[in-house]
SEVO-134843 format. One record per residue (C-alpha): residue in one letter; x, y, z; residue number from 0. Coordinates in nm, 4 decimals. Each point is the difference from the previous one (the first is absolute). Example, Ala and Ser with C-alpha at 12.3 -4.5 7.8 and 13.67 -1.06 7.14 Angstrom:
BEGIN
   resn          u          v          w   resi
      A     1.2300    -0.4500     0.7800      0
      S     0.1370     0.3440    -0.0660      1
This chain:
BEGIN
   resn          u          v          w   resi
      M     0.0769    -0.0590     1.1266      0
      S    -0.1278    -0.1888     0.2791      1
      K     0.0661    -0.3881     0.0436      2
      N    -0.3742    -0.0613    -0.0487      3
      S    -0.0955     0.2170    -0.3066      4
      I     0.1069     0.0496    -0.3543      5
      P    -0.1442     0.2356    -0.2723      6
      P    -0.2908    -0.1656    -0.1730      7
      I    -0.0171    -0.1403    -0.3511      8
      L    -0.2127     0.2152    -0.2043      9
      S    -0.2273    -0.0921    -0.2854     10
      N     0.2837     0.0209    -0.2376     11
      N     0.2152    -0.2289     0.2071     12
      I     0.2449     0.2926     0.0612     13
      I     0.0788     0.0503     0.3703     14
      S    -0.0736     0.3672     0.1280     15
      S     0.1929     0.1676     0.2991     16
      T    -0.3007     0.2195     0.0689     17
      R    -0.2095    -0.2361     0.2097     18
      R     0.0758    -0.3210     0.2129     19
      C    -0.1944    -0.3130     0.0817     20
      S     0.0632    -0.3424     0.1227     21
      L     0.2582    -0.2308    -0.1364     22
      P    -0.0929    -0.1829    -0.3041     23
      E     0.0714    -0.3845     0.0244     24
      E     0.2586     0.0225    -0.2954     25
      I     0.1786     0.2583    -0.2202     26
      K     0.2386    -0.1983    -0.1934     27
      L     0.2174     0.1776    -0.2602     28
      D     0.2611    -0.1661    -0.2221     29
      A     0.2089     0.3374    -0.0490     30
      L     0.0042     0.3340     0.2071     31
      A     0.1718     0.3062    -0.1102     32
      I     0.1031     0.2457     0.2829     33
      A     0.0709     0.3700    -0.0804     34
      A     0.0131     0.3427     0.1875     35
      H    -0.2405     0.1755    -0.2124     36
      R    -0.3113    -0.0579    -0.2152     37
      D     0.1117    -0.0012    -0.3749     38
      D     0.3733    -0.1342     0.1073     39
      T    -0.0858    -0.3564    -0.0800     40
      E    -0.1872     0.0610    -0.3277     41
      I     0.2895     0.2033    -0.1410     42
      V     0.2679    -0.2433     0.0801     43
      S    -0.1575    -0.3333    -0.0004     44
      G    -0.3603     0.0312    -0.1119     45
      G     0.0580    -0.2013    -0.3123     46
      T     0.1178    -0.3041     0.2064     47
      L    -0.2825     0.0092     0.2212     48
      I    -0.2555     0.0046    -0.2894     49
      K     0.1939    -0.2720    -0.1491     50
      L    -0.0253    -0.2027     0.3197     51
      V    -0.3768     0.0671     0.0003     52
      D    -0.0148    -0.1204    -0.3729     53
      L     0.1668    -0.3203     0.1194     54
      G    -0.2878    -0.0630     0.2596     55
      Y     0.1859     0.1004     0.3020     56
      S    -0.1551     0.2133     0.2978     57
      V     0.1864     0.3325     0.0037     58
      G    -0.0112     0.3003     0.2436     59
      I     0.1695     0.3308     0.1026     60
      L     0.0992     0.1243     0.3343     61
      D     0.0561     0.3756     0.0116     62
      L     0.1822     0.1297     0.2921     63
      T    -0.1106     0.3588     0.0036     64
      A    -0.3306     0.1988    -0.1134     65
      G     0.2299     0.2635    -0.1851     66
      E    -0.1410     0.2862     0.1999     67
      S     0.3291     0.1906    -0.0125     68
      G     0.0125    -0.0189    -0.3877     69
      T     0.0188     0.3212    -0.1942     70
      R    -0.2860    -0.0964    -0.2310     71
      G    -0.3440    -0.1251     0.1240     72
      D    -0.1177    -0.1063     0.3352     73
      A    -0.0196    -0.3355     0.1934     74
      T    -0.3801    -0.0436    -0.0743     75
      T     0.0395     0.0631    -0.3778     76
      R     0.2993    -0.2146    -0.0247     77
      A    -0.1880    -0.2898     0.1667     78
      E    -0.2683     0.0198    -0.2740     79
      E     0.2784    -0.0043    -0.2613     80
      A     0.1518    -0.2994     0.1616     81
      R    -0.3432    -0.1731    -0.0221     82
      C    -0.0183     0.0744    -0.3559     83
      A     0.3484    -0.1454    -0.0603     84
      A    -0.0832    -0.3025     0.1914     85
      G    -0.2762    -0.0607    -0.2204     86
      A     0.1932     0.0547    -0.3327     87
      M     0.2580    -0.2483     0.1303     88
      G    -0.2529    -0.2751     0.1290     89
      L     0.1247    -0.0032     0.3555     90
      K    -0.1674    -0.2104     0.2618     91
      Y     0.1356     0.2227     0.3113     92
      R     0.1150     0.3489     0.0571     93
      H     0.0558     0.1516     0.3396     94
      N     0.1689     0.2917     0.1277     95
      L     0.1647     0.0198     0.3523     96
      E    -0.0184     0.3854     0.0257     97
      L     0.3498     0.0394     0.1342     98
      P     0.1506     0.3473    -0.0134     99
      D     0.0664     0.1165    -0.3530    100
      A     0.3401     0.1730    -0.0223    101
      G     0.0677    -0.1458     0.3450    102
      L     0.0425    -0.3734    -0.0585    103
      Y     0.2489    -0.1742     0.1980    104
      D     0.1282    -0.3530     0.0418    105
      T    -0.1292    -0.0622     0.3593    106
      Q    -0.1073    -0.3203     0.1643    107
      E    -0.3423     0.1567     0.0449    108
      N    -0.0294     0.0595    -0.3732    109
      A     0.1315    -0.3396    -0.0885    110
      L    -0.2373    -0.1672     0.2366    111
      K    -0.3032     0.1568    -0.1905    112
      V     0.1297    -0.1312    -0.3265    113
      A     0.0695    -0.3490     0.1686    114
      E    -0.3837    -0.0194     0.0914    115
      I    -0.0867     0.0604    -0.3630    116
      I     0.2285    -0.2848    -0.1061    117
      R    -0.1525    -0.2353     0.2280    118
      L    -0.3457     0.1138    -0.0884    119
      T     0.0815    -0.0376    -0.3888    120
      R     0.2576    -0.2798     0.0280    121
      P     0.1775     0.0900    -0.3580    122
      E     0.2536    -0.2352    -0.1523    123
      L     0.1498     0.2924    -0.1728    124
      V     0.0695     0.3420     0.1223    125
      I     0.1253     0.2970    -0.2289    126
      L     0.1768     0.2692     0.1860    127
      P     0.1695     0.3290    -0.1260    128
      Y     0.3606    -0.0101    -0.0497    129
      W     0.1759     0.1231     0.3154    130
      I     0.1991     0.2867    -0.1564    131
      Q    -0.2352     0.2676    -0.0992    132
      R    -0.0085     0.3874    -0.0556    133
      H    -0.3185     0.0164     0.2263    134
      P     0.0727    -0.0845     0.3698    135
      D    -0.3519    -0.1535     0.0412    136
      H     0.0702    -0.2264    -0.2909    137
      A     0.3197    -0.1223     0.1607    138
      A    -0.1671    -0.0326     0.3255    139
      A    -0.2862    -0.2029    -0.1440    140
      S     0.2452    -0.2652    -0.1204    141
      L     0.1576    -0.0545     0.3322    142
      I    -0.3282     0.0180     0.1885    143
      G    -0.1521    -0.2609    -0.2547    144
      Y     0.3013    -0.2376     0.0307    145
      R    -0.0117     0.0236     0.3803    146
      G    -0.3812    -0.0606     0.0008    147
      C     0.0348    -0.3107    -0.2065    148
      F     0.2704    -0.1288     0.2465    149
      L    -0.1923     0.0890     0.3130    150
      S    -0.3165    -0.1636    -0.1503    151
      G     0.1694    -0.3481     0.0180    152
      L     0.0945     0.0227     0.3683    153
      I    -0.2469    -0.2260     0.2050    154
      K     0.0320     0.2071     0.3040    155
      M    -0.0779     0.3257    -0.1419    156
      P    -0.3229     0.1389     0.1576    157
      L    -0.1802     0.0236    -0.3413    158
      I    -0.3187    -0.0800    -0.1519    159
      G    -0.0148    -0.3589    -0.1640    160
      N     0.2529    -0.2597    -0.0561    161
      A     0.3768     0.0538    -0.0636    162
      H     0.0578     0.0461    -0.3871    163
      R     0.3044     0.0804    -0.1954    164
      P     0.0040     0.0555    -0.3740    165
      R     0.1948    -0.2493    -0.2102    166
      K     0.1275     0.2650    -0.2225    167
      I     0.0779     0.3825     0.0250    168
      I     0.1088     0.1892    -0.3072    169
      Y     0.0817     0.3574    -0.0246    170
      S    -0.1350     0.2533    -0.3043    171
      T     0.3100     0.1423    -0.1553    172
      S    -0.1961     0.1638    -0.3012    173
      F     0.1318     0.3715    -0.0413    174
      Q     0.2928    -0.0963     0.2222    175
      D     0.3497    -0.0204    -0.1517    176
      V     0.0990    -0.2986     0.1896    177
      E     0.0733    -0.3686    -0.0677    178
      H    -0.3182    -0.1896    -0.0886    179
      S    -0.0316    -0.3663     0.0675    180
      F    -0.2640    -0.0470    -0.2637    181
      A    -0.2797     0.1416    -0.2128    182
      I    -0.3702    -0.0701    -0.0486    183
      D    -0.1564     0.0245    -0.3402    184
      I    -0.3027     0.2267     0.0255    185
      T    -0.0759     0.0826    -0.3550    186
      K    -0.3538    -0.1292     0.0244    187
      Q    -0.0480     0.1855     0.3325    188
      F     0.1715     0.3359    -0.0863    189
      E    -0.3148     0.1678    -0.1325    190
      R    -0.1887    -0.0902     0.3086    191
      K     0.2718     0.1160     0.2219    192
      K    -0.0278     0.3435    -0.1686    193
      Q    -0.3761     0.0093     0.0693    194
      A     0.0811    -0.0688     0.3780    195
      V     0.2486     0.2762     0.0267    196
      A    -0.2435     0.2305    -0.1850    197
      C    -0.2310    -0.0274     0.2859    198
      Y     0.2365     0.2273     0.2071    199
      K    -0.1118     0.3082    -0.1738    200
      T     0.0978     0.2238     0.2987    201
      Q     0.3568    -0.1164    -0.0472    202
      F     0.0506     0.0038    -0.3682    203
      E    -0.1720     0.3248    -0.1119    204
      E     0.2033     0.2989    -0.0837    205
      K     0.0316     0.2526     0.3010    206
      Q     0.1809     0.3338    -0.0194    207
      G     0.2672     0.0677     0.2528    208
      V     0.0470    -0.3713     0.1066    209
      R     0.3521    -0.1648    -0.0338    210
      E    -0.0587    -0.3147    -0.1956    211
      V     0.1436    -0.3373     0.1015    212
      Y    -0.0662    -0.1302    -0.3590    213
      P     0.0633     0.3215    -0.2030    214
      P    -0.2576     0.0925    -0.1268    215
      A    -0.2438    -0.1897     0.2048    216
      R    -0.2637    -0.0270    -0.2794    217
      D     0.2624    -0.2165    -0.1745    218
      I     0.0260    -0.2896     0.2430    219
      F    -0.1684    -0.2257    -0.2598    220
      D     0.2809     0.0783    -0.2436    221
      Y     0.2522    -0.0580     0.2715    222
      M    -0.1429    -0.3389     0.0987    223
      E    -0.0088    -0.0978    -0.3772    224
      I     0.3612     0.0784    -0.0390    225
      R     0.1053    -0.1912     0.3025    226
      A    -0.2300    -0.2890    -0.0809    227
      R     0.1320    -0.0207    -0.3608    228
      Q     0.3713     0.0011     0.1380    229
      Y    -0.0631    -0.2914     0.2405    230
      G    -0.2168    -0.1836    -0.2705    231
      Y     0.2991     0.0180    -0.2429    232
      M     0.2176    -0.1710     0.2763    233
      I    -0.2278    -0.3030    -0.0291    234
      S    -0.1168     0.0286    -0.3587    235
      A    -0.3556     0.1190     0.0902    236
      T    -0.1650     0.3366    -0.0736    237
      Y    -0.0576     0.0968     0.3605    238
      A     0.1366    -0.1346     0.3296    239
      E     0.0634     0.0918     0.3654    240
      C     0.3064    -0.0866     0.2032    241
      F     0.0529    -0.1288     0.3425    242
      F     0.2862    -0.1167     0.2361    243
      Q     0.0182    -0.2842     0.2461    244
      R     0.2667    -0.0498     0.2605    245
      E     0.0429    -0.3721    -0.0373    246
      K     0.1395    -0.1733    -0.3022    247
      F    -0.2154    -0.1959    -0.2440    248
      S     0.0290    -0.3994     0.0061    249
      F    -0.0836    -0.2165    -0.3051    250
      D    -0.0426    -0.3763     0.0037    251
      D     0.0426    -0.0131    -0.3788    252
      P     0.2436     0.2395    -0.1524    253
      L    -0.1496    -0.0636    -0.3528    254
      K    -0.3279     0.1523     0.1258    255
      I     0.1444     0.3354     0.1106    256
      P    -0.2351     0.2800    -0.1587    257
      G     0.1321     0.2402    -0.2474    258
      I     0.2316    -0.0054    -0.3076    259
      S     0.3630     0.1065     0.0291    260
      I     0.1012     0.0430    -0.3746    261
């Protein structure tokens, strides 16, 4: 991305990476999720993004790669699927940096590209993948996203716009057997989350001779439901998604700490 251009806002307010035009005066988001591939965010934290939209916040997704190396589908088809999912979730913004799929690394160059998007969208909340992952691209996306958030706040960085650093960074830990800091009730959003994931038909239709990440791949929705129910049980809800934050919570009034202990 050049310093004087950004992909245009289309008629449905979803940003496309296929064309470029002059920088709009303002693209302000409340929350931005960053992930390696199209569909990653929908699966692990899609319910939370939909809930934020329901609460009236402006929400977006930054996909780092186009998924051109994936076994199923192709970059063009997956772009259309991502557009479908963005509409189902009510996103204001979606952009793809088109970094190398299956070759994503935590470099200064990649982090600066993320930092430019952070400055352009100025989110208060950023959601990243947890940094311990099976897929190397997912682990790299976590590191690139964090570094990008940090670099965006450095005034002397030669980037578009004014310095900005998100107030809060949280890590999606759904499907990860790690410590969770908290869970978000997505009971009212779960059906719409499934609708968003269902947009990715190339990824979750049965294919012969393909090793499955979620065996069998056609049962991804059953797997999502089992996990969401497990997390929901932890907070006395039907469905939930889990997250981790590095810093400790602080409460001014201990009597108002949410949750029930007994």
